[in-house]
C-alpha positions as CSV (number, residue, x, y, z in Angstrom):
1,M,-8.0,-2.1,-3.0
2,R,-8.9,-5.7,-1.9
3,C,-6.9,-7.7,0.6
4,R,-7.9,-11.4,0.8
5,W,-6.7,-13.3,3.9
6,G,-6.2,-16.9,3.1
7,S,-7.3,-18.3,6.3
8,H,-7.1,-17.2,9.9
9,E,-7.9,-20.1,12.2
10,G,-9.7,-21.7,9.3
11,Q,-11.7,-18.6,8.4
12,P,-11.3,-17.1,4.9
13,G,-12.3,-13.5,4.3
14,L,-11.8,-10.3,2.2
15,V,-11.2,-6.7,3.2
16,E,-12.0,-3.9,0.8
17,V,-10.4,-0.5,1.5
18,H,-11.4,2.7,-0.3
19,P,-10.3,6.3,0.2
20,D,-12.9,8.8,1.5
21,P,-11.6,12.1,0.2
22,A,-14.3,14.1,1.9
23,A,-13.1,13.0,5.3
24,D,-9.4,12.4,4.4
25,Q,-9.6,8.8,5.7
26,L,-9.7,5.2,4.5
27,L,-12.9,3.1,4.8
28,A,-12.5,-0.6,5.3
29,T,-15.3,-3.2,4.7
30,I,-14.8,-6.7,6.0
31,H,-16.5,-9.6,4.2
32,A,-16.5,-12.9,6.2
33,T,-18.8,-15.9,6.8
34,K,-18.1,-15.7,10.6
35,I,-17.1,-12.9,12.9
36,P,-13.5,-12.2,11.9
37,P,-10.6,-11.4,14.2
38,I,-11.1,-7.6,14.1
39,G,-8.0,-6.7,16.1
40,I,-5.7,-8.7,13.8
41,I,-7.3,-7.3,10.7
42,V,-7.0,-3.7,12.0
43,A,-3.3,-4.2,13.0
44,R,-2.6,-5.6,9.5
45,L,-4.4,-2.6,7.8
46,R,-2.4,-0.2,10.0
47,R,0.8,-1.8,8.9
48,L,-0.2,-2.1,5.3
49,F,-1.0,1.6,5.0
50,D,1.8,2.7,7.4
51,L,-0.7,4.5,9.7
52,D,1.4,4.4,12.8
53,T,4.3,6.5,11.3
54,E,4.8,9.9,12.7
55,I,4.8,11.4,9.2
56,I,5.0,15.1,10.3
57,R,8.2,14.4,12.3
58,I,9.7,12.4,9.3
59,D,8.8,15.2,6.9
60,Q,10.4,17.8,9.2
61,H,13.6,15.8,9.5
62,L,13.9,15.1,5.8
63,S,13.2,18.7,5.0
64,T,16.4,19.7,6.8
65,D,18.4,18.0,3.9
66,S,18.9,20.3,0.9
67,L,18.3,17.4,-1.5
68,M,15.2,16.1,0.1
69,A,13.4,19.3,1.0
70,S,12.0,19.9,-2.4
71,R,10.8,16.3,-2.7
72,V,9.1,16.5,0.7
73,R,7.3,19.8,-0.3
74,A,6.2,18.1,-3.6
75,R,4.8,15.0,-1.9
76,P,4.3,15.6,1.9
77,G,3.2,12.6,3.9
78,L,4.4,10.1,1.4
79,R,4.4,6.7,3.1
80,V,6.2,3.4,2.7
81,P,4.0,0.7,1.1
82,G,3.4,-2.3,3.2
83,A,2.2,-5.9,2.8
84,W,-0.8,-7.8,4.2
85,D,1.5,-10.5,5.7
86,L,5.0,-11.9,5.6
87,F,4.2,-14.4,2.8
88,E,3.0,-11.5,0.5
89,L,6.1,-9.5,1.3
90,T,8.3,-12.5,0.5
91,V,6.6,-13.2,-2.8
92,R,6.8,-9.6,-3.9
93,A,10.5,-9.5,-3.0
94,I,11.2,-12.6,-5.1
95,L,9.1,-11.4,-8.0
96,G,10.9,-8.0,-7.9
97,Q,14.3,-9.7,-8.2
98,Q,13.3,-12.0,-11.1
99,I,11.3,-9.9,-13.5
100,S,10.6,-6.2,-14.3
101,V,8.7,-4.1,-11.8
102,A,5.7,-3.8,-14.2
103,A,5.5,-7.6,-14.6
104,A,5.9,-8.1,-10.9
105,T,3.1,-5.7,-10.1
106,T,0.8,-7.5,-12.6
107,L,1.6,-10.9,-11.2
108,S,1.3,-9.9,-7.6
109,G,-2.1,-8.3,-8.3
110,R,-3.3,-11.6,-9.7
């Protein structure tokens, strides 16, 4: 997955994120011409991948509902997808209202 930030304080850049199945973690590589604002990038990545959620507590709570329990067992730790920034989230919401989900996914990927 690639996340391109348009410009933060006039500084464009790109973040690539790949799963590391051996260590059960994500690896992020930052490409920039100058030293990027690491704290802001890390905060956005944490929000994008929903990393601050107490997923075990949520799974435990949802498992108390008879309709949700089997779904939680089938997909434990399922997280809510996020967005890099408010602009991306807004564009995705508008696309999702105007066209099919498949077409919106294609357009937003571009």
